[in-house]
Each structure stands twice: as structure tokens, then as C-alpha cells.
C-alpha positions in Angstrom: 94.0 79.4 93.7 95.9 77.5 96.3 94.5 80.0 98.8 94.3 79.5 102.5 91.0 78.5 103.9 90.6 82.0 105.3 91.3 83.6 102.0 88.9 81.3 100.2 86.1 82.1 102.7 86.8 85.9 102.3 86.7 85.5 98.5 83.2 83.8 98.8 82.0 86.7 101.0 83.3 89.2 98.5 81.6 87.4 95.6 78.3 86.6 97.2 77.9 89.0 100.1 75.2 88.3 102.6 74.1 85.1 100.8 77.5 83.6 101.6 77.1 84.6 105.3 73.6 83.1 105.3 75.1 79.8 104.1 77.6 79.8 106.9 74.9 80.2 109.4 72.5 77.7 107.8 75.3 75.2 107.6 76.0 75.7 111.3 79.6 76.7 110.5 81.2 76.9 113.9 84.0 79.3 115.0 87.2 77.6 114.1 90.9 78.0 113.6 90.2 80.4 110.7 86.7 81.9 111.5 85.5 84.1 114.3 82.2 85.8 114.9 81.9 89.1 116.9 79.1 91.4 118.1 79.8 95.0 118.6 79.4 96.3 122.2 77.1 99.0 121.0 75.9 97.5 117.7 78.1 99.9 115.9 76.2 103.0 116.8 78.8 105.1 118.7 81.1 107.8 117.4 84.2 105.6 118.1 85.0 102.0 119.0 84.2 101.0 122.5 86.9 99.5 124.6 85.5 95.9 124.2 85.5 96.3 120.4 89.0 97.8 120.3 90.2 94.8 122.4 88.5 92.3 120.2 90.0 93.9 117.1 93.5 93.9 118.6 93.3 90.3 119.8 91.9 89.1 116.5 94.6 90.7 114.4 97.3 89.4 116.7 95.8 85.9 117.0 95.1 85.3 113.3 98.3 87.1 112.2 100.4 84.9 114.4 98.7 81.8 113.2 97.6 80.8 109.7 95.3 83.8 109.1 91.5 84.1 109.5 88.3 85.9 108.9 86.4 87.9 111.5 82.7 88.7 110.8 81.3 91.5 112.9 77.5 91.4 113.5 77.1 87.7 114.2 76.4 86.2 117.7 77.8 82.8 118.4 77.1 80.9 121.6 76.5 77.3 122.7 73.0 75.8 123.0 71.9 73.5 125.8 73.5 70.5 124.0 76.9 72.3 123.8 76.7 72.9 120.1 77.7 76.4 118.8 74.7 78.3 117.2 75.2 81.4 115.3 72.6 84.2 114.7 72.8 87.5 112.9 72.8 90.6 115.0 73.4 93.3 112.4 75.4 96.4 113.1 73.1 99.5 113.1 75.6 101.4 110.9 77.8 98.9 109.1 79.6 101.5 106.9 80.3 103.7 110.0 81.6 100.7 111.9 83.8 99.7 108.9 85.3 103.2 109.0 86.0 103.0 112.7 87.7 99.6 112.3 89.9 100.8 109.5 90.9 103.9 111.6 91.9 101.7 114.5 93.6 99.0 112.6 97.1 100.5 112.4 97.1 101.0 116.2 95.8 97.4 116.9 99.2 95.7 117.1 102.9 96.3 117.2 104.1 96.2 114.5 101.0 97.3 112.6 99.5 94.5 110.5 99.9 94.3 106.7 97.4 93.4 104.0 94.3 93.3 106.2 91.1 93.7 104.1 87.6 94.5 105.1 84.2 94.7 103.4 80.7 95.6 104.3 77.9 93.1 103.8 74.3 94.4 103.5 70.9 92.8 102.9 69.7 96.2 101.5 72.5 98.7 100.5 69.9 101.5 100.9 69.8 100.8 104.6 72.5 101.4 107.3 72.3 97.9 108.8 74.8 95.2 107.8 77.9 93.3 108.7 81.7 93.8 108.4 84.0 90.9 107.3 87.7 91.3 108.0 90.4 89.1 106.5 93.7 88.9 108.5 96.4 87.0 106.6 99.3 85.2 108.3 102.0 87.7 109.3 105.3 87.5 107.4 106.9 90.4 109.3 107.3 88.6 112.7 104.9 88.2 115.6 102.2 90.8 116.2 101.7 92.1 119.8 98.2 93.2 120.8 98.3 96.9 121.9 95.2 96.3 124.1 96.2 93.2 126.0 100.0 93.8 125.8 100.3 90.1 124.8 101.1 88.0 121.7 98.1 85.8 120.8 97.6 82.8 118.6 94.4 81.1 117.4 93.8 77.8 119.3 90.5 76.1 118.4 87.9 78.9 118.6 89.7 81.2 120.9 92.7 83.6 120.9 95.2 82.3 123.5 98.3 84.0 124.8 101.4 82.6 123.1 103.6 80.5 125.6 107.1 81.9 126.2 109.0 79.1 124.5 106.8 79.4 121.4 107.2 83.1 121.4 111.0 82.8 121.6 110.9 80.5 118.5 108.7 83.0 116.6 111.1 85.9 117.3 114.1 83.7 116.4 112.7 82.3 113.2 113.7 83.5 109.8 111.0 84.6 107.4 109.8 81.5 105.5 108.9 81.2 101.8 105.2 80.8 101.0 104.5 79.3 97.5 101.0 79.1 96.1 99.5 78.2 92.7 97.7 80.0 89.9 96.3 78.4 86.8 96.2 79.2 83.1 93.3 77.5 81.4 93.6 76.0 77.9 90.9 75.4 75.3 89.5 71.9 75.5 89.3 69.7 72.4 87.8 66.3 71.4 90.5 63.6 70.8 90.5 61.0 68.1 89.1 58.4 70.4 86.2 60.9 71.3 87.8 61.6 74.7 88.1 65.1 76.2 91.6 66.5 75.9 92.1 68.8 78.9 95.2 70.8 79.7 96.0 73.2 82.5 99.1 75.2 83.1 100.2 75.4 86.7 102.0 78.6 87.8 104.0 78.7 91.0 103.7 82.0 92.9 106.1 83.1 95.6 103.8 85.1 98.0 106.5 85.7 100.6 109.2 88.4 101.1 112.1 85.9 100.8 113.5 83.7 98.0 111.7 80.3 97.5 114.3 77.7 96.5 113.5 74.4 94.7 109.7 74.8 94.1 107.8 71.5 93.7 104.4 70.1 93.0 102.9 66.6 93.5 99.6 65.2 92.4 97.7 62.1 93.5 95.2 60.7 91.0 92.9 58.6 93.2 91.1 56.2 91.0 91.6 58.1 87.8 93.7 56.0 85.4 97.3 57.1 85.3 97.6 56.2 81.6 95.1 59.0 80.9 97.1 61.6 82.8 100.3 63.4 81.9 102.5 65.9 83.7 105.0 67.8 81.6 107.4 70.7 82.0 108.4 73.3 79.6 112.0 73.4 80.9 113.7 70.0 81.4 116.9 71.7 82.3 115.5 73.2 85.5 112.7 70.7 86.5 112.5 66.9 86.9 109.3 65.0 86.5 108.8 61.8 88.5 106.1 59.1 88.6 105.5 57.2 91.8 104.5 53.5 92.2 101.0 54.6 93.2 98.8 56.7 90.8 100.8 59.9 91.4 103.3 62.2 89.8 105.5 65.1 90.8 107.8 67.8 89.5 110.8 69.1 91.5 113.1 72.0 90.6 116.8 71.4 90.5 119.0 72.8 93.3 119.9 76.1 91.6 116.3 77.1 90.8 114.6 79.7 92.9 111.7 82.2 92.8 112.3 85.8 93.8 109.7 87.4 96.2 106.6 88.0 94.2 107.8 86.0 91.2 105.8 83.6 89.2 106.9 80.7 87.0 105.1 78.0 85.1 106.1 74.8 87.0 104.2 72.2 84.8 101.3 71.4 82.7 98.6 68.8 83.5 97.1 66.8 80.7 94.0 64.7 81.3 92.2 62.5 78.7 88.6 61.9 79.9 86.7 59.2 78.1 83.3 60.6 77.0 81.6 57.7 78.9 83.3 58.6 82.2 80.6 59.0 84.9 82.6 59.4 88.2 83.9 62.5 89.9 87.6 63.2 89.3 89.7 64.4 92.2 93.3 65.3 91.6 94.9 66.1 95.0 97.8 68.5 94.6 100.5 69.8 96.9 102.7 72.8 96.1 105.6 74.3 98.0 109.3 75.0 98.1 112.3 74.1 100.3 111.6 75.3 103.8 108.1 76.4 103.1 104.9 74.9 104.6 103.2 73.0 101.7 99.8 74.2 100.4 97.2 71.6 99.3 94.4 71.9 96.8 92.1 69.6 94.8 91.1 69.8 91.1 87.6 68.5 91.0 85.6 67.6 87.9 82.0 66.5 88.6 80.1 64.2 86.1 77.6 67.0 85.2 80.5 69.3 84.1 82.2 66.5 82.2 78.9 65.6 80.3 78.3 69.3 79.5 81.9 69.6 78.3 81.6 66.5 76.0 78.5 68.1 74.4 80.3 71.5 73.9 83.5 69.9 72.6 81.6 67.8 70.1 80.4 71.1 68.6 84.0 72.5 68.6 83.1 75.1 71.1 86.2 77.2 71.3 85.1 79.0 74.4 85.3 75.7 76.4 88.4 75.7 78.6 89.8 73.4 81.3 88.4 75.6 84.1 84.9 74.9 82.8 85.5 71.3 83.7 87.8 71.5 86.8 87.1 73.6 89.8 89.9 74.3 92.3 89.2 73.7 96.0 91.6 74.6 98.8 92.2 71.7 101.2 
């Protein structure tokens, strides 16, 4: 929840395997700031990584680690067609598990310092066969810039390429202090039917400090779009530490007071959303949320309730279905 786009993509690959990869290709998903496709120089057949594969691994880890993170999928060829559009096609590794092992063995030697929290998984059409693909998630580095061992340079992701970091940018990266990084988790609540036969939906929002430094004054804001503000509430459990504000537009926010901070890895309930959805409501609901802390880059996500889910929830709530919760109505999408 509140994941980066790279982490969200990697989660889909973890959950759905090759079918998620097939969707990327069918949707003509192009290489981007957070996605890169690679072919192995020997289709993953050799006893060790070839120099080209070692170089691609090293640049990818440096480039994504020094940017906002990204996903590399090995076993997919991406090139431009005659119209200049990028077209991807699967070129499976001949021994996906073997290639996975070689990547893992080389990972700690790919950059200086070695990367942290890089994850890989094997994707296979048929697990009884050797062929398949390897997906690798490289998160943003919180330990300072990563230097490629193979190229002897620091790289960043720029468009669909890994570029050498300019000297002035590199100097800023070395001089910067580690920044807090606050995301969101959610605790669902059982949905009930109100007196006016509307759905009463509540969702607890938990602020999570994913960084190695203290996150001061966490905050969250929400824009309601065309959803009636009178049918929305934002409350806090601790009025002493948090202040709730409502803006002139359909929006609300909660901000921690000056002495409130989250320790590295700490979690804290920041607020509770309350939504009353009329049973006749037939439009999609989009609650656009931003969470962060002082000095941290904000993260944005949207709580989405589509009409079909709302209608299904009305039916279940009418029968006092105690298994119906707020996450059965709202999905969380990273922006």
C-alpha cells in the first residue's frame, strides 16, 4: 500500500507470474523510468554470467538504485518497430533457475556499496521445464549512491536508459543526508448498513516509516473529487498529536504537531476515513491521497470504489454479512 510503481509491478509479477508478464507485453508496456527488459547474451545457458550480462546487471542496480527504484525482467526483447514504437517479445531463458542463481551470486559484486533489499523471482509457463524469465526488483537506495563495478560510473534512470550521473548531481547525492520515506498501510473495518440504508465504510490509515532515519511531522491529505464532502469524515484517535483540517475544496488533511516523529521502521495510526455511500450511488469513487513527512518526498495513492463493488457490497451488507470489509469495496492504487 502506498508502494512505488516498481514495487507495485513486482507484486503483480509475484502474484500472477507469467500471466502478469503477458499482460505487460499485450498492453505494449514500454521500457520506462521504472521498467527495463533484458535479454541474456547466451540465453542463460552458460556456467557463469557473460560480460554483457554482468554489465547490464551492474548498470541496472546502480541506475535504479540511484533513482526511484525499478524492475528488470530478463528474457524479454524490446526494440523499436519501423514506426519508432517500442515492441516487446518474449525470448525465454533456456535455464531460468540457473540464471537466477548466477544473478544472485553476482549481485553483491555489482555495485559499491553492495545493494540492499534487491529481490528476484523466476517466472515460468511450465514449472516442469527449464525455460522461463527472471524478474528483479531494485528499490531506491537509502545508503547513498551506488557505483557500477563494471562501468566504474554512477548511473541514474533517464527515460528508458541508464545514464551516467553528471558531476554536479553526483556531488549533491554524496552530500545529501538520508531522507525519511513514509508510506501507508491500511486496516480494514467491517462494513455496515446505516439507518438511511447507506453503506458505512471505515478504513484505518497507518503511517509507516520505511527509511533509516526519523520521520518528523507525518501528514496525509485527501481530495474527494466529486464525492460529497458531507458524506466523508476524517478523524484521528489522538487529538493531542494530530490536527485535522478541511479545505475550501472537497478535501481534508491531517498533520502531526511539531514534536511528533516516527522512528525508523515504526508504524502509527494517522487517521481513520469514514465514507457513507448512498445505496443508489452509481459512479466510481476516487479518493486521491498523499502521505509523507517533513523533508520526505510525498507518496500518492488512490482509493477506488467501482460501481460493481458498491452494488455487491450493498447486497451483502443488507444481509448483515460480517465478512464484508472496507477493502472489499475500495482498492488501493499507487499513483
